[in-house]
C-alpha positions in Angstrom: 18.0 -3.3 -17.1 21.1 -4.8 -16.1 21.6 -2.3 -13.1 18.0 -3.1 -12.2 18.7 -6.9 -12.1 21.8 -6.3 -10.0 19.9 -4.3 -7.6 17.3 -6.8 -7.3 19.8 -9.6 -6.5 21.8 -7.5 -4.2 18.7 -6.5 -2.1 17.5 -10.3 -2.1 21.2 -11.3 -0.9 21.1 -8.5 1.7 17.6 -9.5 2.9 18.6 -13.2 3.1 21.8 -12.5 5.0 20.1 -10.3 7.8 16.6 -12.1 7.9 17.7 -13.9 11.0 19.0 -11.1 13.1 16.2 -8.4 12.0 13.0 -10.4 12.1 12.9 -11.5 15.7 13.5 -7.8 16.6 11.0 -6.4 14.4 8.3 -8.9 15.2 8.7 -8.0 18.7 8.3 -4.2 18.1 5.5 -4.7 15.4 3.4 -7.7 16.6 0.2 -6.0 17.5 -1.8 -9.4 17.4 -5.1 -9.5 15.2 -6.3 -5.9 14.9 -8.0 -3.7 12.4 -7.4 -0.1 11.5 -10.4 1.5 13.5 -9.0 0.0 16.5 -5.5 1.1 16.0 -6.7 4.7 15.3 -9.4 4.4 18.2 -12.2 5.3 15.5 -15.5 4.0 15.0 -15.7 1.3 12.0 -18.3 3.2 10.2 -16.4 6.6 10.2 -13.1 4.7 8.9 -15.2 3.0 6.1 -16.9 6.5 5.1 -13.4 8.0 5.1 -12.0 5.5 2.8 -15.1 5.5 0.5 -14.7 9.2 0.2 -11.0 9.0 -0.5 -11.5 6.4 -3.0 -14.1 8.4 -4.8 -12.0 11.5 -4.6 -9.2 9.5 -6.5 -11.8 8.4 -9.1 -12.6 11.9 -9.6 -9.0 13.1 -9.9 -8.2 10.2 -12.5 -10.9 11.2 -14.5 -10.1 14.6 -14.9 -6.5 14.0 -15.2 -7.1 11.1 -17.9 -10.5 12.1 -19.3 -12.8 9.5 -21.1 -11.6 6.5 -23.1 -10.9 6.9 -26.9 -13.4 4.6 -27.8 -16.2 6.6 -26.0 -15.3 9.6 -27.5 -16.2 8.7 -31.0 -20.0 8.7 -30.2 
């Protein structure tokens, strides 16, 4: 636990020390304005939503196969 806390404090200190130098350069490169993912990927909004829904359902399927049913449901 102590190494984790020391790492956390070291990272916070490094972040605070480099913030004024790094942030302006990063904001110039990464400032894309007010955009959404379909605009960034040049895709239809409906297609993007369908892909995310399918991916989410696939993840639920994998979790159900890996974890299985809850213990309280198995008593019935």
